[in-house]
C-alpha positions in Angstrom: 0.2 0.2 -0.1 1.1 3.5 -1.0 1.8 5.5 2.0 2.2 9.3 1.8 2.6 11.7 4.3 0.0 14.9 4.5 1.9 16.9 7.0 1.0 17.7 10.9 -0.3 20.2 13.1 -3.8 21.4 11.6 -5.1 21.9 14.8 -2.3 24.1 15.6 -3.0 25.9 12.0 -6.3 26.5 13.5 -5.7 28.1 16.5 -2.8 30.5 14.5 -5.6 31.5 12.1 -7.7 32.4 15.4 -4.7 34.3 16.8 -4.2 36.2 13.3 -7.4 37.0 13.2 -7.9 38.1 16.5 -4.6 39.9 16.4 -5.8 41.7 13.5 -9.0 42.9 15.2 -6.8 44.1 18.3 -4.0 45.6 16.5 -2.4 49.1 18.1 -5.1 51.9 18.4 -3.1 54.2 16.3 -3.2 51.8 13.4 -5.2 54.0 10.5 -6.0 50.7 8.5 -6.6 47.1 9.6 -6.7 44.7 6.8 -7.8 40.4 6.6 -6.6 38.7 3.4 -6.8 35.3 1.7 -3.6 34.4 -0.3 -3.7 32.0 -2.8 -0.5 31.2 -5.1 1.1 28.4 -7.6 4.9 27.6 -7.5 6.5 29.0 -10.4 7.8 25.6 -12.4 9.0 27.6 -15.3 12.7 26.8 -14.2 14.6 24.3 -15.4 15.5 22.7 -12.1 15.1 19.1 -11.1 14.2 20.0 -7.7 11.6 22.3 -8.8 8.1 21.0 -7.3 4.7 21.7 -8.3 2.8 23.1 -5.5 -0.2 25.6 -3.9 0.0 28.0 -1.4 -3.2 29.1 0.7 -2.9 31.7 3.7 -4.9 33.9 6.0 -3.1 37.2 6.9 -3.6 40.0 9.2 -2.5 43.0 8.4 -2.2 46.6 10.3 -0.9 50.0 8.9 2.0 51.7 10.5 2.7 55.7 10.2 2.9 56.6 6.6 5.2 59.1 5.1 4.1 61.5 2.5 6.4 62.5 -0.2 4.4 65.2 -2.5 2.5 63.2 -4.7 3.7 59.6 -3.5 2.7 58.0 -0.2 4.8 55.5 1.8 2.7 53.0 3.6 4.1 50.0 5.7 2.4 47.5 7.5 3.0 44.4 10.1 1.4 41.3 8.8 0.6 38.0 10.5 0.5 35.0 8.4 -0.8 31.3 8.7 -1.3 28.9 5.9 -0.1 25.7 4.0 1.9 24.6 1.1 0.6 21.8 -0.7 1.6 19.6 -3.6 -0.4 16.5 -5.4 2.9 14.9 -7.0 4.8 13.6 -3.9 6.0 10.3 -4.0 5.6 7.5 -1.0 6.8 8.5 2.4 7.1 12.3 1.2 4.9 15.1 2.7 2.2 16.5 0.5 1.9 19.4 2.6 3.5 22.0 5.1 1.9 24.2 7.0 3.6 27.7 7.9 2.9 30.8 9.5 5.1 34.2 9.7 5.4 37.9 10.0 6.5 40.3 7.5 7.1 44.3 7.2 5.7 45.0 3.6 5.4 48.7 2.3 2.9 49.7 -0.4 3.7 52.8 -2.7 0.8 54.6 -3.8 1.0 58.0 -6.6 -1.4 59.4 -5.4 -2.8 60.9 -8.8 -3.2 57.2 -9.9 -5.9 56.8 -6.9 -6.7 52.7 -6.5 -3.2 51.3 -8.0 0.0 50.8 -6.1 2.8 48.8 -5.7 4.0 46.6 -3.0 6.8 44.5 -1.6 7.8 43.3 1.8 9.6 40.0 3.6 10.2 38.2 7.1 10.9 35.0 8.4 8.4 32.4 8.1 8.5 28.8 10.2 7.7 25.5 8.1 6.1 22.4 9.9 8.6 20.4 7.8 11.6 21.1 5.9 10.5 19.0 2.8 7.9 18.6 0.4 7.3 16.4 -2.4 10.9 15.8 -3.7 11.9 19.1 -2.3 14.4 19.7 0.4 14.0 23.5 1.8 16.9 23.2 4.1 15.5 24.2 6.9 12.1 24.8 8.9 13.3 28.5 9.4 12.5 30.5 5.7 12.6 33.9 4.6 9.6 35.1 2.1 10.0 38.1 0.2 7.8 39.4 -2.5 6.8 42.4 -4.9 3.5 43.2 -6.8 1.1 45.4 -7.9 -2.6 45.7 -6.4 -5.8 47.8 -6.7 -8.2 49.0 -4.4 -11.9 48.4 -5.4 -14.9 49.6 -3.9 -16.5 53.6 -3.4 -14.8 53.1 0.0 -11.9 51.2 -1.2 -12.3 48.5 1.2 -11.5 46.1 -0.8 -8.1 45.2 -2.7 -6.3 42.7 -4.9 -2.7 42.3 -5.4 -0.8 40.4 -7.4 3.1 39.3 -6.6 6.0 37.1 -7.3 7.2 35.8 -4.3 10.7 33.6 -3.3 11.0 31.6 0.0 14.2 30.4 1.1 16.2 29.9 3.8 18.8 32.7 2.8 21.9 30.2 3.0 21.4 29.7 6.8 21.7 26.2 6.3 22.2 23.7 2.7 20.3 23.0 0.6 18.8 26.1 0.0 16.8 25.6 -3.5 13.8 28.1 -2.3 10.5 27.9 -3.8 8.6 30.8 -5.8 5.5 31.7 -6.1 2.9 33.3 -8.1 0.0 34.5 -5.9 -3.0 36.6 -5.6 -4.2 38.2 -2.4 -7.6 39.7 -2.0 -7.9 41.9 1.2 -11.0 43.8 3.2 -10.4 46.3 5.5 -12.8 47.0 8.1 
């Protein structure tokens, strides 16, 4: 009988999701904006690398804005973010992980050119902790990873309470351990400001 590991810690993942939502609700009173978001991504397997894995990322995140800076017609808005979710593959072999749970924190920035109104650029980075070091054939080398991203977003609705963001992200252990193949994702985030 073929046996495939599905990862562990789903009850812990649910508890972290509750903490993110609760933490987002209890963000510092000085926070001008609070967001909750859902991220869905697919790994970039376009590079010719035998270690590349076909995977999906599903995350729930809570964000809160920090004091912004304004330079003429530009606004730079920093955010703190808590994230929890999973990376999942469907092509794992016998004894290999189908899924990894992940949680992390990030500092990210949105750059708004005020005459554009709704469009913005976004970039961020921060540490992630994984439930295991392997997914499918891919050995990420360490449970401690760093995730960085850059992308483009748009605010929607008459009050701009919704946002859709596309970004390209890279997750790796920053050469703190070996191997360090990293994994890249095309990701779409749907956010709601409350």
